[in-house]
Steps between C-alpha positions, in 0.01 A plus 500: 500500500614852422455777757564866422473804726490842339521857624388614154139457388576493127750217542240307699243558226737366234552179698129412531419234241224299330337809348583789271445781747573857597510608865460848647605583855229634728518613863850400608517363856848343499759473221516123518356243263562124514420242233524122525479287187482124472484307172344153523484436128142566389430687824666826610453651846575863585464680831531875529546710814459865410578809702260708294173505319499478122301485178576200278373485142570223255408180323558142613663220305282307255629155590355471850305643792633735766352480850553801726455478879508808722696441820576794732251788477265329251236767561713766324532295180271498195490295182330672204307712748382211719613513864696198622480332840688223685290222346493638144708377207540711188505268196674646195386309192753447218586825325270719711562870552493612861543783748609430857515782749586550866532820697757398765760236584380144445596140426381264229565162347445389141498151350530456124377161377556402137181378334645155434597470869140532622298198608198455269545863406225699329587636158674837538287799412620681193478841342254743654369231738819500707448685825602535860254336740505565872367169631396368840538121483422293811704650784658164583643473146639855502666456837640161407639646177656794686654277767648267238652789303655653811626160616671447164665844519624437853635157399672648195697740721650212699831365376370145501209578269717698262732202474208265434265660247307172470362562850347825378373363171316227688265774626401612149219243442312623809571862409376442146183326624417786739570760229262318266224503763546874552503576127183295444319638805358796309537440130160611375438788261556850629174651622411844376479760772282805489677831481816362340638670190432336165874512426681253731713655772822347372428652158455845654835466677660375178375811318630724780843332483504549124428870548786514750750455217459876462712664772235765575198270503511489880398867499183444299180593686307193611211586267736515201671177602162328536391626159819364343423159658140502376333515842332765710679706763296331772579150368870582488501612864293200613725249324817645653364533853353148491808339342795665676344715770622817329343771288635526144698811602660322797581196284671718240696678772633171636585388149690821423684487833628151420598585143687812614674296771618246242613773260700677773669176602601430140621856428856635510506778766778673307284531188141510628314726741194422711302773324573346159370160611189654658423704189545189286222341705267798481568631853513878540436557870838382629436583867172312528639205305809485725276473809303211349825337387657521846187352656512209253874421498636654821734738318495798265538463121841669518622237748391219269685662209818546703490133607462383141 
């Protein structure tokens, strides 16, 4: 098993696997992030301990299912706008687009199971049918699954288990069987809900991200942004608040903060100034932005640039 501890959020984000994702830091509590990763062939286990909240956007692999279990502070975590709890499991179907969000430090565990490693597996959903389902299987199954995953991780950290990988792989049949039960526990068609936008939430976020390729798009008024996405102003606000617990304006601010942070870290302080980077990202009010930046990253933009 591989174990990494980071004092840099972006490096932690790059190490998280089994999905094509982008992570944005939110509400820093402690500059410490730990990731454990164990490869059991057709099953991968990851465990994250995060000293911050975050927004995670991405798409899962198409060759298997990803099961996400909230551990510490499950009540602050959401999957596609649905609140999680200690007995919930978020099931990412193959190739589904997703948004995970949390507003403070938290812990989580994910288990990727290749489709051909499942026991009597249902056919993977494809195309537009792929989705993230927050399920509540029988509590006994969820707790048994969680205990087994944690037991495997603990065993993998012992020298004896590392030396004898067969001891770990012997647990995979039970893990696969439990994962199959969880995946099949709520596999019916998605029920339509009143008040939801006609355009799926993930599509709205995809359109917003596409607009973000313009450096000044973050400064668009919400009404103009909503119009560009083909929805009403009210729908845009509802989707963002329900999905990530933020208004569109707050979401764009967090996004810009993270992009500026990455640009400052990559810049040469001898050739680049903070004001140039901020202007490149459509920021004109340097003082107000610096206050938000310091609250997010614990330092001023100029300090980040000097450290680069």
